[in-house]
N, C-alpha and C positions, 0 to 999 in steps of 0.2 A: 504495500500500498505505501502510495506516496505523500509527502507532505502537503497541504493545499492549507495555508495561510487562510484564514474567514476575507472575506471581501469587507469593507466598510460595513455594509445596509447591514448583512449576515451581521457581523460582531451586532454594532447596536441592536439587531434584534436579540439576540441571543443575553445579551447586559439587558436589555427590557423585560426581555422574561424570565430571565435569572430573580431582579428584584420585582417583579411581581408576585413569585412563586416565597421567596423569601418572606417581605413584608405581606402581603397581604393573599396570602396561601392561595396563592392562583394553582390553573395548570400550564403547565411548561407542554406546545401544542410546539406537532415535527409534522412535515411536509413524509408519508406514504414513502414518499417515489427517491425522495435526496438526501432525506432525515436532514435538509436545511430548516429553521425554528421558521415557525409562523404567529411568536408568540406567545399571548396567554390569556387565558379563559376562565371565569367562574362555573359554568356550564360545559361539561365534555359527554358526547353521547352517546353511547350504550355500541355506535359503531364501533367509536374508537378507543374505549376502552379495551373491549375483546380484540381488536387488531394491533394492542399495545401487547395484549396480554400474549395474544401468537406469536409475538415480530420474536420473545425470551428466548433464544435457545435452553435447551433443557436437553443435558447429559444422564441420565438416572436409567 
């Protein structure tokens, strides 16, 4: 895997999402296709939760 520094816009979105999570207990949203950060949200749909759970590798 090649190291690719974050673009300015993506870095700002990540910082805002992390701040929203830490200060306001918001969920951090990521794009499923390329894992870029989409921001933070108070409400998360069931489909997004199921997709996140399915994406976690399980080696048991």
